[in-house]
C-alpha positions in Angstrom: 1.0 -25.8 9.7 -1.9 -23.5 10.2 -4.0 -22.5 7.2 -4.1 -18.9 6.4 -7.8 -18.7 7.8 -6.5 -20.0 11.1 -3.6 -17.6 11.1 -5.7 -14.7 10.3 -8.2 -15.9 13.1 -5.3 -15.7 15.8 -4.5 -12.2 14.5 -7.9 -11.1 15.2 -8.3 -12.7 18.4 -5.1 -10.4 19.5 -6.4 -7.2 18.0 -10.3 -7.2 17.6 -10.5 -4.1 19.5 -8.5 -2.3 16.6 -11.4 -2.7 14.2 -14.8 -1.1 13.8 -17.7 -1.7 11.9 -18.1 0.1 8.3 -21.6 0.5 8.4 -22.4 1.6 12.1 -19.0 2.3 13.6 -20.0 -0.1 16.6 -17.3 -2.6 18.0 -16.7 -5.9 16.9 -16.6 -9.1 18.6 -15.1 -12.2 17.1 -17.7 -15.0 16.1 -16.7 -18.3 14.2 -14.3 -17.3 11.6 -16.3 -14.1 11.3 -16.2 -10.2 13.1 -19.9 -9.4 14.2 -21.0 -5.9 15.7 -23.2 -5.1 18.3 -25.7 -4.4 15.4 -25.1 -7.7 13.8 -23.3 -6.6 10.9 -20.9 -9.4 9.8 -17.9 -9.8 7.9 -16.8 -13.3 7.2 -12.9 -14.2 7.2 -12.5 -16.3 3.9 -10.6 -19.3 3.3 -7.4 -16.9 2.1 -7.4 -15.2 5.0 -8.5 -11.5 4.5 -11.9 -9.9 5.4 -14.1 -8.0 2.7 -15.3 -4.9 4.3 -16.3 -3.0 1.1 -19.8 -2.0 0.6 -19.1 -1.8 -3.2 -17.6 -4.2 -5.6 -13.8 -4.8 -5.4 -11.4 -3.6 -8.3 -11.2 -6.7 -10.5 -10.2 -4.8 -14.0 -7.3 -2.3 -13.2 -5.0 -3.2 -10.8 -4.7 -7.0 -11.5 -1.8 -9.9 -11.4 -0.7 -8.7 -14.7 0.7 -5.6 -13.1 1.0 -6.9 -9.6 3.3 -9.8 -10.7 6.0 -7.8 -12.3 5.7 -4.9 -9.8 6.6 -7.9 -6.9 9.6 -9.4 -8.8 11.1 -5.9 -9.0 10.5 -5.0 -5.5 12.1 -8.2 -4.5 14.8 -7.7 -6.4 15.8 -4.8 -4.5 14.4 -2.0 -7.0 13.1 -0.1 -3.7 15.5 -1.3 -0.9 17.2 2.3 -0.4 13.8 3.7 -0.2 12.7 1.3 2.2 15.4 1.8 4.3 14.8 5.3 4.8 11.1 4.5 5.7 12.4 2.0 8.1 14.5 4.6 10.2 10.7 6.6 10.5 9.0 3.8 12.3 7.7 4.5 15.9 6.2 1.7 18.3 2.7 0.7 17.8 0.4 -0.6 15.2 1.4 0.1 11.6 -1.3 0.4 8.7 -0.2 -0.1 4.9 -2.6 2.0 3.0 -3.4 0.8 -0.8 -1.0 -2.2 -0.1 -1.3 -3.8 -3.4 0.4 -7.2 -3.7 2.0 -6.5 -0.1 5.9 -6.5 -1.0 6.6 -3.4 0.8 4.7 -4.2 3.8 6.7 -7.8 3.8 10.0 -6.1 3.8 9.4 -3.4 6.5 9.7 -4.6 10.1 6.9 -3.1 12.4 7.0 -2.7 16.4 3.5 -3.7 16.6 0.5 -5.2 14.6 0.5 -4.7 11.1 -2.6 -4.0 9.2 -3.0 -3.7 5.2 -5.9 -2.9 2.9 -6.8 -2.3 -0.8 -9.6 -2.0 -3.1 -8.0 -4.4 -5.6 -9.0 -8.2 -5.1 -5.7 -9.6 -6.9 -3.6 -7.2 -5.0 -4.9 -9.0 -1.4 -5.0 -12.2 -2.8 -1.3 -12.1 -3.8 -0.6 -10.3 -0.1 -2.1 -13.3 1.4 0.6 -15.4 -0.4 3.2 -13.7 1.5 5.0 -15.0 4.7 3.9 -11.7 6.9 2.1 -11.3 10.1 -0.5 -8.7 9.0 -4.2 -8.5 9.1 -5.5 -8.2 5.4 -8.8 -6.6 4.2 -10.5 -5.2 1.3 -11.6 -1.9 2.6 -12.4 1.8 1.7 -10.1 4.6 2.1 -13.3 7.0 2.8 -14.3 4.7 5.4 -11.4 2.8 7.2 -12.6 -0.3 9.1 -10.1 0.9 12.4 -11.0 2.1 15.5 -10.1 5.9 16.7 -6.9 6.2 17.7 -5.7 2.6 17.1 -2.8 3.4 14.7 0.5 4.7 15.5 1.9 4.7 11.8 0.2 5.1 8.5 2.4 4.0 5.3 1.0 6.0 2.2 3.2 4.9 -0.5 2.3 5.8 -3.9 -1.3 5.9 -3.0 -4.2 8.3 -2.7 -4.9 10.0 1.0 -8.0 10.9 3.2 -6.8 13.0 5.8 -9.8 13.0 7.7 -9.6 9.4 8.2 -5.9 9.4 8.8 -6.3 11.6 11.9 -9.3 9.7 13.3 -7.5 6.6 13.3 -3.8 7.9 14.4 -3.2 7.9 18.0 -1.6 11.1 19.5 1.9 11.8 17.8 1.4 8.8 15.4 2.6 9.3 12.2 1.8 9.1 8.4 4.9 8.6 6.2 3.7 9.6 2.6 5.7 8.7 -0.6 5.0 10.9 -3.6 6.9 10.5 -7.0 9.2 13.6 -7.9 9.8 15.0 -11.6 12.4 11.9 -12.3 10.7 9.0 -10.7 10.9 6.2 -13.5 11.7 8.8 -16.2 13.0 5.6 -18.2 9.5 4.4 -18.5 7.9 7.6 -19.5 10.5 8.0 -22.2 10.3 4.5 -23.6 6.3 5.3 -23.7 6.7 8.8 -25.0 4.9 9.7 -21.6 5.5 13.5 -20.4 8.6 13.1 -18.0 8.6 16.5 -16.2 5.6 16.6 -13.7 5.1 18.7 -10.5 3.5 17.2 -7.3 4.2 20.2 -5.2 0.5 20.9 -4.8 0.3 17.3 -3.1 3.4 18.3 -0.7 1.4 21.6 0.3 -1.9 19.8 0.9 0.3 17.4 3.1 2.0 20.2 5.1 -1.7 22.0 5.6 -2.7 18.8 7.2 0.3 18.1 9.2 2.0 21.3 10.5 4.7 19.3 12.4 6.5 17.5 9.4 9.8 16.9 7.8 10.4 16.2 4.0 13.5 14.4 2.5 14.2 13.7 -1.1 15.6 10.3 -2.0 17.2 10.0 -5.7 18.9 7.0 -6.8 18.9 4.5 -10.0 18.3 0.9 -9.8 20.4 -1.2 -12.6 17.4 -3.4 -13.7 18.6 -7.0 -14.3 18.1 -8.2 -17.8 15.8 -10.9 -17.1 13.3 -8.4 -15.1 13.3 -5.6 -18.0 10.1 -6.9 -19.6 8.6 -6.7 -16.2 9.4 -2.6 -15.8 7.2 -2.1 -18.7 4.5 -4.0 -17.3 4.6 -3.0 -13.5 2.9 0.5 -13.4 -0.4 1.9 -14.8 1.5 4.0 -17.2 1.5 1.2 -19.7 -2.5 1.3 -20.0 -2.6 4.5 -21.9 0.2 3.5 -24.4 -0.6 2.4 -28.1 0.4 -1.2 -29.2 2.7 0.1 -31.7 4.5 2.0 -28.8 4.5 -1.1 -26.6 5.8 -3.0 -29.4 9.0 -0.5 -29.5 9.3 -0.7 -25.6 9.4 -4.6 -25.6 12.2 -4.5 -28.0 14.1 -1.8 -26.5 13.5 -2.0 -22.5 14.9 0.2 -20.3 18.2 -1.0 -18.3 17.9 1.5 -15.2 15.1 2.8 -13.4 15.2 6.2 -11.7 13.8 6.3 -8.1 13.2 9.7 -7.2 10.8 10.5 -4.4 9.8 12.9 -1.6 9.3 11.2 1.7 6.8 13.4 3.8 6.4 12.4 7.7 3.4 14.4 9.2 2.9 14.2 13.1 -0.6 14.2 14.7 
């Protein structure tokens, strides 16, 4: 059985031309378990099977296993399956990038028609993603300076994560597409209610900005309720950054009265370059 670093190396052998140096934007060549550009900037494959392209420190304080592990259990229990089914319908042939992949479960559950790439700024997320049996090249990378070559990607997944449209336009092939998922006003409203956070919010400005960037676009509403298995109700309380701003008293109340359902109310935006 291949080690993680060996699997990652084989993926790089087949796809090294898809990458570019974040410092000088030069082409990479594959060295001994490393990427080296024409100006000798070198990025090593570590034993976990990913590359750290960041020029700054990775996030090790906010998005950690404490949040990613409960999220993974809920994703793998089917909480987002209806949404993922709709996303899958929008795929086209070619290479795929998952922006802000977190712990990687969304990417694992989606079938691409080309090579898969994914990155995040959270070290725990990427290290957890390497634990999954998915054929994808993983990295720590900066959304504002993607380590991918011009016009190298056919599909960009942007699920509940920030965007950088200048970089998206640069790396997308002609007629490539961005699939952006944004929460609508009732998304996870049960969690907001139990934490006494505002339930009614508006992402219309995000939608309008997306449509300005991609005049060729479609929009679809997804709205359903997931019945949370009893053994995962405490996980639901911990799967989101919403928990970070809540008082200990309110967390105690929520733990004693966990929601039994989760509302998945989102917009699927598809923009074509």
